[in-house]
Kinemage of the C-alpha trace (Angstrom):
@kinemage 1
@onewidth
@group {chain A} dominant
@subgroup {mainchain}
@vectorlist {calphas} color= white
{ca met a 1} P 34.435 22.670 26.458
{ca gln a 2} L 35.914 19.710 24.618
{ca gln a 3} L 33.750 17.288 26.593
{ca lys a 4} L 30.586 19.273 25.771
{ca cys a 5} L 31.464 19.265 22.063
{ca cys a 6} L 32.085 15.524 22.185
{ca cys a 7} L 28.656 14.959 23.753
{ca ile a 8} L 26.962 17.029 21.060
{ca val a 9} L 28.729 15.110 18.288
{ca thr a 10} L 27.970 11.761 19.926
{ca ser a 11} L 24.336 12.750 20.331
{ca ala a 12} L 24.095 13.820 16.681
{ca ile a 13} L 25.688 10.588 15.464
{ca thr a 14} L 23.398 8.497 17.653
{ca arg a 15} L 20.308 10.382 16.457
{ca cys a 16} L 21.376 10.068 12.822
{ca trp a 17} L 22.088 6.339 13.162
{ca thr a 18} L 18.787 5.750 14.957
{ca glu a 19} L 16.795 7.636 12.310
{ca thr a 20} L 18.587 5.748 9.529
{ca phe a 21} L 17.934 2.431 11.265
{ca leu a 22} L 14.236 3.218 11.724
{ca ile a 23} L 13.868 4.280 8.099
{ca ser a 24} L 15.703 1.171 6.945
{ca lys a 25} L 13.543 -0.986 9.197
{ca ala a 26} L 10.380 0.585 7.753
{ca leu a 27} L 11.602 0.132 4.185
{ca phe a 28} L 12.550 -3.468 4.909
{ca lys a 29} L 9.072 -4.116 6.319
{ca gln a 30} L 7.455 -2.564 3.215
{ca gln a 31} L 9.629 -4.620 0.896
{ca leu a 32} L 8.909 -7.808 2.815
{ca met a 33} L 5.156 -7.128 2.811
{ca arg a 34} L 5.315 -6.365 -0.922
{ca ile a 35} L 7.085 -9.638 -1.720
{ca ile a 36} L 4.718 -11.717 0.396
{ca ala a 37} L 1.522 -10.008 -0.773
{ca leu a 38} L 2.359 -9.818 -4.463
{ca tyr a 39} L 4.442 -12.918 -5.113
{ca ile a 40} L 4.038 -15.512 -2.349
{ca asp a 41} L 0.537 -15.340 -0.875
{ca pro a 42} L -1.932 -16.431 -3.576
{ca asn a 43} L -4.795 -14.303 -2.208
{ca phe a 44} L -5.230 -11.364 0.088
{ca pro a 45} L -6.395 -12.645 3.485
{ca lys a 46} L -10.033 -12.357 4.478
{ca asn a 47} L -11.135 -9.653 6.908
{ca leu a 48} L -8.299 -7.251 6.167
{ca lys a 49} L -9.028 -3.858 7.658
{ca thr a 50} L -9.198 -0.949 5.266
{ca glu a 51} L -8.273 2.632 5.944
{ca ser a 52} L -11.130 4.300 7.802
{ca ala a 53} L -11.578 6.858 4.999
{ca asn a 54} L -12.420 4.001 2.596
{ca asp a 55} L -14.609 1.977 4.938
{ca thr a 56} L -18.281 2.119 3.997
{ca gly a 57} L -19.259 -0.230 6.786
{ca gly a 58} L -21.312 -2.172 4.254
{ca lys a 59} L -23.856 0.627 4.128
{ca leu a 60} L -24.274 1.434 0.452
{ca gly a 61} L -27.751 1.872 -0.913
{ca ala a 62} L -28.719 0.395 -4.283
{ca asp a 63} L -28.332 3.783 -5.973
{ca gln a 64} L -24.876 4.261 -4.447
{ca phe a 65} L -23.891 0.734 -5.397
{ca gln a 66} L -24.647 1.348 -9.062
{ca ala a 67} L -22.667 4.603 -8.997
{ca gln a 68} L -19.719 2.879 -7.287
{ca lys a 69} L -19.912 0.003 -9.753
{ca gly a 70} L -19.756 2.452 -12.656
{ca met a 71} L -16.752 4.237 -11.148
{ca phe a 72} L -15.049 0.888 -10.574
{ca ile a 73} L -15.553 -0.213 -14.179
{ca glu a 74} L -14.317 3.132 -15.480
{ca thr a 75} L -11.248 2.999 -13.234
{ca met a 76} L -10.410 -0.547 -14.350
{ca gln a 77} L -10.729 0.471 -18.002
{ca gln a 78} L -8.467 3.469 -17.452
{ca phe a 79} L -5.939 1.295 -15.649
{ca ala a 80} L -5.965 -1.296 -18.426
{ca ser a 81} L -5.501 1.299 -21.156
{ca cys a 82} L -2.801 3.292 -19.356
{ca lys a 83} L 0.393 3.402 -21.401
{ca glu a 84} L 2.447 5.450 -18.952
{ca ala a 85} L 4.354 4.188 -15.937
{ca ile a 86} L 2.399 4.389 -12.702
{ca thr a 87} L 4.311 6.419 -10.145
{ca leu a 88} L 1.990 6.294 -7.145
{ca thr a 89} L 3.261 5.075 -3.790
{ca his a 90} L 1.235 2.321 -2.153
{ca pro a 91} L 0.558 3.058 1.537
{ca ala a 92} L 1.643 -0.405 2.700
{ca phe a 93} L 4.018 -1.599 -0.028
{ca gly a 94} L 5.821 1.635 -0.903
{ca asn a 95} L 6.915 2.359 -4.454
{ca leu a 96} L 5.648 -0.188 -6.957
{ca thr a 97} L 6.438 -0.751 -10.598
{ca thr a 98} L 3.597 -0.661 -13.102
{ca thr a 99} L 3.658 -4.467 -13.207
{ca gln a 100} L 3.477 -4.654 -9.415
{ca trp a 101} L 0.532 -2.247 -9.453
{ca gly a 102} L -1.170 -4.568 -11.927
{ca ile a 103} L -0.614 -7.574 -9.671
{ca ala a 104} L -1.851 -5.647 -6.627
{ca glu a 105} L -4.965 -4.422 -8.439
{ca trp a 106} L -5.742 -7.881 -9.770
{ca lys a 107} L -5.414 -9.425 -6.305
{ca his a 108} L -7.402 -6.605 -4.702
{ca thr a 109} L -10.213 -6.895 -7.236
{ca asp a 110} L -10.221 -10.686 -6.946
{ca his a 111} L -10.374 -10.341 -3.156
{ca his a 112} L -13.542 -8.242 -3.360
{ca leu a 113} L -15.175 -10.365 -6.043
{ca met a 114} L -14.593 -13.460 -3.910
{ca gln a 115} L -16.246 -11.654 -0.978
{ca phe a 116} L -19.442 -11.466 -2.997
{ca gly a 117} L -19.158 -14.901 -4.556
{ca val a 118} L -18.597 -13.558 -8.055
């Protein structure tokens, strides 16, 4: 009985340590990516893959382009005029401060404008 209990406790401790290590490893990776992307690398690299839900495959018609352009301008204006802290979690970088969101948005926008030679 005592041996069985010991195995259960050992298993629980091992599982807990492993889960903590994996979470810590993931958080470390996010923090490292955040530091490199926002503060070290001057530009986002070319040919970065986007999430499939956001990938248009370059197939926007002229009418869709104008609508997307309008939404983009409106979003940028809202972002610039926002007085509250931004509390969204970035999918790759984790939790960002409002300043970090600003840096990320600037770099992201610059990345796309450079794609089109603007």
